[in-house]
N, C-alpha and C positions, 0 to 999 in steps of 0.2 A: 714355386720357384720360377724365376724369370727365364724366358726362353732365349737362347743365343741368336735365333733368327731375327730378333728385333733390332740387331745392330747391323744387319746386312746393307741397308741403305743409308747409314749415317756417314756423312762425309769425313774425311781426314783433314778437318780445319779446326781453328781455335774455337773454344766455347766452353759452356758448362753443361754438365749431365746430371740428371735427377733420377735415382732409383725411387720408385713408388710401390707402396703395398697394395693389397687387394682392394682397399678403400680409396686408392689414388692419393694417399697421404705420403709426402716425401719422407723417406727414411735416411737418405744419404745424398749429399750434393758435392760434386767435385768439379775441378776445372782440368782443362787439357789443351795442349798445344795442338794435338791431333786427336780429335774425339774418337774416331773409329779405332785407332790403335790402342788408346787408353782404355776403352771399354772392352776391347777384345782381351786385354790382359786380365780382366775379371774372371773370364771363363777358362783361364789357363789353370789346369789341375795342380800344377806345381806351386802357382801362386796361392791357390786356395789352401794348400797344405801348409804353406809358410805363414799365411796370415789368416787368423781365425775371423777377423772382421770382414775380410773380403768374402769368405765362405757364407758368413751370416748375412751380408747384404744380398748375395745371389739367392740364398734360400728364402729370405724374408720378403723379397720384392716380386712383383708381377709385371711391372711396366717400366719402361726406361723413356724419359722425356729428355730433350736437350734444346739448347739455345745457342745459335752461333753468334760469335762476336767478331769485331774487326781485328782484335789482337789478344795476345796472351794476358797483357796488362788489364785490358777491359774485362776479360774473363775472371780475373783475380778479384776485381771489385764486384762484379756481378755474383760471384760465388759467396763473398762475405755477405752481401745484402740478402741473398736467399736463405743463407744459414741463420742470419739475424731474424728473418720473417718467420721462417718455418721451424727453426730449432730441431732439425732431424735428430733422431736418436742416436744415430752412428756418427754424428759430427760433434756432438757435445763432449768436450774434454775438460774445460776449465771449470773446477768445482769450488764454490765459495766455502770457506771454513765456517761461516755463519751466513745467515740470510740477511744481505745488506739492502737498506732502503735507499730511495731516491727522493729528491725534492722536485716536484713538477709545478711549473707555472703554466696554467692552461691557455690555449689558444682561442680566446673569445673576446666579446665586447668588453666585459669586466672580468679579466682573469682571476682565477683562484690559485692560491698557494696551498699546496697539500703534499703529504707524504705518500708514496706508493712503493710497493714491493716488486712490481713488474715494470720494466722500463718502457715498454711500448703499450702501456694501459690505455692512454688516449693521447690526442694531439697536443703538443705544446713543447716547452723547453725543459730538459731534464738536467738536473745537477746531482752529482754523486759518482760512485756509491759513498755512503757515509757509514760511520762505525756501527751505529745502532739506532733503533727507533727513538729511544729517549733523547739522544743527541738532536735528531731531526726535529722532534716536537719542540724542544727547547729553542732551537734556531728559529722555527717558525713563530713561536711565541714572542721572541725578541723583535722579529721583523714586523709582526702585527702591532706591537706596542709603538713602533717607531713609525711605520709607513701605512698602517691600517688597511692593508689589502685583504680582501675577504678569504675565508677558508671553507666556506660552505658550499653545498651542492644545489643551492636554491635556483629556481627558474627566474631568470632576470627579466622576463617578458611580462610578468605581473608583479604588482607590489604586494607585500605581506608585512606582518608584524616583525619588528626587528628582533634579533636574537640578543643574548646577553652580552656578546662581545662588542656589539654596538653601544650598549649601555656602559661598558667598561672603557669606551673610547679606543677600542682596538679594531674597528672596522668602520669604513666609510658608510656602510649600510645602503649599497645601491639597490638591494631588494626592497628597501623601505621607502626611500625618497630618491628624487632626481639629483644627481650629482654631476659635477663638471667632468666630462669624459677626459678631457686633456690633463686635469689635475690627477685623476685616477691613473692614467697612462704614465705620468711622470713618476708617480709612486711605484708603479710596476717596474719601471726602468731602474729606479733606485735599488729595488729588491734584486733585480737581475745583476746590477753591478756588485752588490754585496756578495751574491753567490758566486760571482766570478773572482772574488778575492778581496774586494775593496772594503775591508773591515774598518779601516781608520775612519772613513766618512761617518759611519754609524756611531763610532765612539765619540767623534767630535760633536755629533748632534746631541747625544746623550749627556755630555759634559756641559754643553752650552745650556741646555734646558734645566739641567740639575742646578746650575748656578742661578739661573733666572727665577726658578721657583723658590730658591733659598732666599733671593733678594726680596721677593714679595711675601715671604714668610708662609709660603705654601709648602710646609715640611712633608706632607704626606706625599705630594707629587714628586718633590725632590728625592725622597727616600725611594720611590718607585723607579726613578731614573738611576739612582745609585745602584739599587739591586740588579736592574737590567744590565748595567754597565759591569758589575761584578760577574754576573752570568756569562757575559760576552768574553771577559777575560779568561774565565774558566774553560769555556768551550774552545777558544782558539789560542794556540800557543804561539807566541811571537819568538821567532828564531834569532833575532838580533841582526847584526850588521852583516853576517856572513852572505845571506842571499838578498841584501838590500836592493841590488839593481836587477835581480832576476825575478821578473814578475810572476811567471808561472812555471813551476818545476814539478816533475814527478821523479821520485827516487824508487828504484826497484832493487831489492836485495832478496836473495834466495839461497836455499840449500835444498835441492830436490828431494821430496816433492812439494815443499812449501815455499810460496812466493809472497812477499810482503811489499806493498806499494804505499808510499807516503805521498800525499798530495800537498804541495806548498803553493800557496797563492799570496802574492804580494807580501811575502815575508812571513806569512802565518802558516803553521801546520794545521790544515783544516780537516784532514781525513787520513786514517790508517786502515787499510783493508788487507785481508790475507786470502790466499787461495791454495789448493792443492792441484798439482798438474804433473802427470808422469811423462814430462817431455821437457825440452830445452827452452832457452830464454826467447828464442825466435817464435816458438809456438805460443809462449805466453803473450808476447807483444801482439802477435797476430790475433789471438783470441780476445784479449782485453780491449785493444784500440780499434781494431778493424772489424772483427765480427760483432763484438758487443757495442761498438760505436761509442765508447767513452770519449771524453774530451782529450784531444791531443794538445799538449802544452808545447811552448817553444823549445823547451829542453828536457831531456830525459837523462837522468843520472843512473849508472848501474855500478855494481860492485867491482866488476872486471872490465877489461878491454874485450867487449863482446864483438863477435863476427856476425853482424846483423845482415840477414838476407837482403840482397839488393832490391828485390820487388817490394818487400816489407818497407825498407828504408825509403824508397821512392814514393810509395804511397803516403807514408807519414809526412814526408817533406812537402808533398803537394797539398797536404791538409794542415799545415801550420808548424810542423816541427822544424827547427833550425839546426839542431845538432844533438848527438849522443855524446855524453861525457862520462869519463871514469871518475867515481867518487874518490877523492883523496882521503887516505887514512888519517890524516892529521885534521880533517874537517870534523866540527862538532856534530854536524848532521850524520856523519859516518857513524859516530858512536851511538847516536839516537836510533838510527836505522838498524844497526847491528843488535842493539839491545832489544828492539822490538821483534827482530827475526828470531833471536834466542828465546824470547818469550812464547812465540808461536810454536817454535820446535819443541819447547817444553810441554806446551799444551797438547801438542800432537802426539807426544810420546808418553805423557804422564797418565798412565792407564790404571794405576792403583785406585785413584778416586773414582774413575769411570766404573770400575768393577763394583765398588760399593754402591754407586747409583744403580747399576744394573740390578743388584739384589733388591733394591727398594722398588724401582720402577717396574721391573718385570715380575715382582712378587716371587722371587726365587727362595729356596730353602736355605741357601747359604751363598756367600760370595763365590762366584764362579771363577776359581783360580785355575781350574783346568776345563778347557772348552774344546770339544771336537766338532768339526763341521763336515757335513757330507753333501756331495753334489753328484748328479748323474749327467752324463754326456753321451750324445749319439748323433749320428748323421742319418736322419730320416729312418731311424730304427736300426741302422747298421752300426757295427763297431760300438756296442753299448759298453761304457766303462763307468767306474765310480771313483771318486776321490775322497780321501779322508785327511783333513788337516788338523793339526793339534796346536792349540794355543795355551801357553803357560803364563799365568799372570798377565794376560792381555797381549802377549807377543807371540809370534809364530815360533814354534819350535820344530824345525824341519826335520829333525831326526825321527820325529813321531809321524810324519806324513806317510800314508799308505795308499796304494793304487789297487783296484780290483777289476779284473776283466769279467764281463757278464756275457759270455759268448751264447748262453742259452736264450737270450732275448734276440729274436730276428725282427720284431716289430716294436715301435714305441710304446713303453709301458713303464712310465716313471713310478707309479705306485708300487708295482710288484718289484721293480729294480731296487727301490729303497728297502723294501722288506728283506730282500735277499741280502743286501749288504749289511743291514742291521744284524741279521741273524748270523752271518759269517763273522762279523767283528765281535759282537758281544757274547757270542758263545764261548770265546776263548779269552776275551780281555775285559778289564775293569770298566765300569761305566764312568764317564766323566762327570764333573759338576753340572755341566750344561751341554746338552746335545743340540747342535744347530743344524737345521735342514734347509738347504737352498730350495725353497718352494713355498707354496701357499698351504691353505687349510687341508687339502687332500693329501699332500705329500707328508705333512706333519702327522696327520691321523694314521697314515700307513706306517710311519716309523713307530708310533705308539702300538699299533696292532702287532708289529714284529716283536716289540719288547714284551708285550703281554704273552705272546707265544713262547718266549724264553723264560717267562716266570717273573718278570719285572712289571712295575707299574710306576705311576708318577710319584709315588713316595720314594722311589729309588733314584730318580734323575729328573731334572727339569729339561723341558723340551720346547723350543721355539722355532719359528721359521720367518721368512720375509716374502711377502707377495710382491713379485717384481713389478707389477703394473703401477703401484703407487707407493712402494717402500713401506708397506703396512706390516707391522709385526704381528704374527699370527701364533695362536696357541692351540694345543689339542682339545678335542671334545667341544663342549659348549661355551668355553671361555671366550669372551668378546675380544675382537681384534684390538690392536692398540696403535693409534696414529701419533707419532712423535715428530716434532719439528725436525726438518732436514739437518739442522746444525746441532741437534741434541748429541752429546758425546756417546751416549749408549747406543743410539741408532747408528752413529758413524762406525762404532766398533763392530756392530753386527753386519754392517755393509762391508766393512773391511774383511771380515771372516767370509762373507759370502763371495766377494771378489776373488779371495785367495782359493776357496774350494773350486770355484769356476775355473780360474786359471790353471790350477793343477789338473783338473779333470780334462780340460780341453787340450793341454799339452800331451797327456797320455793318449787321448783319443787321436790326436793328429799323428803321434808317433806310430800307432798301429796302422792308421790309414796309409801312412807314408810307406811303411814296409810293404803293405799288401800292394799298394799301387805300384811300387817300384818292381816288385817281383812279377806282377801280371804284365807290365809294360815291357820288361826285358825278355820275358818269355815269348813275346811276339816276334822277336828278331831271330831268324834262322841263323844258326851257327853259335847262338848263345846257350850253353848249358849250365849246369849247377856250378861247375868249377870256374868257368869264366865269369859267371854272375857274381859269385862270391868274391873274386879278384877285383872286379870293378867296384862293387859296393865298399869293400874294404879300403881300396885305394883312394877313391873319389869321396866317399861318404854318402852319396845319394844320387838319385836319378838326375836332378837338376844340375848337380855339379858335373855329372858325366856329360850332359848335353852342352854345357859351357866349355868343356874341354875340346881341344883340337883333335882332328883324326890322327895326327901323329902321336899325341899323348895317349889316346886310347889304344892305338895300335901297339904302342910300347908295352902296355899292361897285359894285353891278351895275345900278343904276338901274331896279329893278323890285321893288315891294312884293309883287306877286303871287307871283314866283318865290322871294323871300325867305321868304314864308309856307310855300311848298311844301317848301324845305329843312328848315325847323323841323319841319313836320308829318311829312314822309316819313322823315327821318333822325334826328329827335330822340330816338326811343325805340329806336334800333338800337344 
């Protein structure tokens, strides 16, 4: 846990701060108008009680670093750059509903065109994100047929035998022979223009050569050009005259937590991507354009008249944005965008098929129509609690949620805590179709031991968990772990259950800590006995609300201005 003394000499000036773990790895980056004040708030017990992330950051970090900036706006940009570079675990909010690829044009003497899954994989110009890898590979194939830019990783400093793409006429072959550097550079520039949205130029090129090959009776080449042209028409959808004069536009539609973004370039719809985010449109724009550094178009259309944060708006306008617009409901692009949003929402909520997939992928005995998930939460061994969430047909059934206090545990012991909860629960209740444990192999095996002690085994219930470090699905006993793609719907369902069990456990833990914290702190004030304490908590709701009240408001509740002043003086700065 980070020591509060580290912030003693930090100035109250604008800048960014970085919480780091024991290995000096950044786990959270933030900005502040006054660094000292902002960092001090992390050590405020009432803030820790209100915000679980604050408490986790303090517990998981060992060091605090900071960088002073000239202004808050400069801190805003620097914060985004550092989050993009380090991807601290407590800053990552925007989740791709699938793993989206990018196209990279490398920065070297003879640039390569390639697809990548990680945007900062190497130096160069990135385009995307695009809908899927197949789309990207087909686009690259079209561009190689037309412009012959290489896609290999060969060393250009020495010559070698040409690859099959050279023989197919799809690569200049700079690895094989000397070629004119300016000609290659022009070809790369044409590729860059295409990826920026100039699809028409490539279509004109293909149509021209298709006609020329037909004239000289080279029907095989003409057919190749025709097929490439048809592929291009299939990949890029022309939206007609509506956006004829709007060169580059992004359309954002959403229904929390699903956000869909359509990229329109030169009148063509070139990409549709979707994300989940438990936050508002401001946070989505901040994450997508500023932190992830995706291309900022001249115009962004949204579904509603959005109240965009001025700092975000100014950053975007300084980097190419001209205006935000509300999408007209009479617009054909509105219908297209809304249709795609509906499809993503359906995909997000259509869990029936996911449950069938879960049976096959996880080798379950039956479709898991009833799933129960268990998580343990504690604060350095204190206030140990457990949560149990209930999912019916893939959706949370909150009437079946349960909480368990585990006061017998005074030190951290997840394995024994899980065994205790399992015994308490299934001594009296039916087993679900699938029992999910928030934890790795050790926690899952502890759950199995508890079931065995109750007389159950794996013939009676299926049992799985998720190892948090890499989202790996784990099974009891000697069964091998299972790695699923992050966008696999079965893994997404398990992560959803995991997050829900965690949220529910943390809420209970916080509630217990809050009550005990409030009791202890109020007991420190002379003149506050059980009756006055009860009146204050009942009237204001909690210690933080009491401290926010005025002396007069507190005095009215306890009939003593003297004691009210003591409360403000003795607890106000703690």
